[in-house]
C-alpha positions in Angstrom: 13.1 -175.6 65.5 10.5 -178.2 64.9 7.0 -178.4 63.4 4.4 -179.9 65.8 0.9 -181.2 65.2 -2.1 -180.8 67.4 -5.2 -183.1 67.1 -8.0 -180.6 67.7 -10.7 -183.2 68.3 -8.9 -184.4 71.4 -8.7 -181.0 73.1 -10.8 -179.8 76.1 -11.5 -176.2 75.3 -13.4 -175.6 78.6 -10.2 -174.8 80.5 -9.2 -171.6 78.6 -9.6 -168.9 81.3 -6.6 -166.7 82.0 -6.1 -164.7 85.2 -9.3 -163.0 86.4 -8.1 -159.5 85.3 -7.3 -160.6 81.7 -9.7 -161.3 78.9 -9.2 -162.8 75.4 -10.9 -161.3 72.4 -10.7 -161.7 68.6 -9.1 -158.7 67.0 -11.3 -156.2 65.3 -9.9 -154.5 62.2 -9.8 -151.0 63.7 -7.4 -152.3 66.4 -5.0 -153.9 63.9 -2.4 -151.1 64.2 -2.3 -151.4 68.0 -1.8 -155.2 67.7 0.9 -155.0 65.1 2.7 -152.3 67.1 2.6 -154.5 70.3 4.0 -157.5 68.5 6.8 -155.5 66.9 7.7 -153.7 70.1 7.7 -156.9 72.3 8.7 -159.6 69.8 9.9 -159.1 66.3 9.2 -157.5 62.9 8.9 -161.0 61.4 6.1 -161.9 63.8 4.5 -158.5 63.2 4.4 -159.3 59.5 2.7 -162.7 60.2 0.1 -160.9 62.5 -0.6 -158.5 59.7 -1.8 -161.4 57.5 -4.1 -162.5 60.3 -5.6 -159.2 61.2 -6.2 -157.9 57.7 -8.8 -160.5 56.9 -12.6 -159.8 56.9 -12.8 -162.2 59.8 -9.4 -161.8 61.6 -7.6 -164.9 62.7 -5.9 -163.2 65.6 -6.8 -163.1 69.3 -5.4 -160.7 71.9 -5.2 -160.8 75.7 -6.2 -157.6 77.4 -5.2 -156.5 80.9 -6.5 -153.1 82.1 -7.6 -152.5 78.5 -4.0 -152.9 77.2 -2.8 -155.6 74.9 -0.5 -158.0 76.8 -0.5 -161.0 74.5 -1.6 -162.3 71.1 -2.0 -165.5 69.1 -2.8 -166.0 65.4 -3.6 -168.8 62.9 -3.7 -169.1 59.2 -1.1 -166.2 59.1 1.8 -167.8 57.1 -0.1 -170.8 55.8 -3.5 -172.4 56.1 -3.7 -174.8 59.1 -0.8 -173.2 60.9 -1.1 -171.9 64.5 1.1 -169.1 65.5 2.8 -166.9 66.3 1.9 -166.5 69.9 3.4 -164.2 72.6 2.7 -162.8 76.1 4.3 -159.7 77.6 7.2 -160.9 79.7 6.0 -159.2 82.9 2.7 -161.2 82.8 3.9 -164.7 82.1 2.8 -167.4 84.4 -0.8 -166.3 84.7 -2.2 -168.8 82.1 -2.5 -166.1 79.5 -0.5 -168.2 76.9 -2.6 -171.2 77.6 -5.8 -169.2 77.3 -4.6 -167.7 74.0 -3.6 -171.0 72.4 -6.9 -172.7 73.5 -9.1 -169.8 72.2 -7.2 -169.8 68.9 -7.2 -173.6 68.4 -10.9 -173.6 69.3 -11.5 -171.1 66.5 -9.5 -173.3 64.1 -11.7 -176.3 65.2 -14.9 -174.3 64.5 -13.4 -173.3 61.1 -13.3 -177.0 60.2 -9.7 -177.9 60.9 -9.1 -181.3 62.4 -5.4 -180.6 63.1 -3.3 -177.6 63.6 0.4 -177.3 62.7 2.7 -175.3 65.0 5.4 -174.2 62.6 9.0 -173.7 63.6 8.6 -174.1 67.4 11.8 -173.3 69.3 13.3 -175.6 71.8 12.2 -173.2 74.6 8.5 -173.8 73.9 8.3 -177.4 72.9 7.4 -178.6 76.4 4.8 -175.9 76.7 3.0 -177.1 73.6 3.3 -180.8 74.6 1.9 -180.1 78.0 -0.8 -177.5 77.1 -2.3 -179.0 73.9 -0.7 -182.5 73.7 1.2 -181.4 70.6 3.7 -183.9 69.1 6.7 -183.5 66.9 6.5 -183.9 63.2 9.6 -185.9 62.4 10.1 -185.0 58.7 12.6 -182.2 58.2 11.7 -178.9 56.5 8.7 -176.6 56.9 6.9 -173.6 55.4 9.5 -171.3 56.9 12.2 -172.8 54.7 10.9 -170.4 52.0 11.7 -167.3 54.0 14.0 -164.8 52.3 16.8 -164.4 54.8 19.5 -161.7 55.0 
């Protein structure tokens, strides 16, 4: 797993539209339980814990993708540490409809408007490195170690 860096000033946020029947919205606090339940059911308890940190803010730092008024994806920032993007996930049955791309661009644009010049993608797995490189021109941070080294495991 690698950390990656995204230069926010170089991104074109105009191309952030998913499939026509999907919309991206910032989470409202009353919907936090639904978002957390979705993440835990489709991904992991660890990601759900990170999302809790993002949705329990007065201005949540989490976005969701809605299809037929149901949550089908999510992306967060400033969840585990300031300046960090992620986690992100899309329902397996709806992948390939630019939902992930729309989520990451909406989220990174919010980071840009919050004053960040760069975003760190922490602990990206080998299966998503190329997605981040292609979608947001992310590049590897070569130094070993990251914020997730502090996780209590076991």
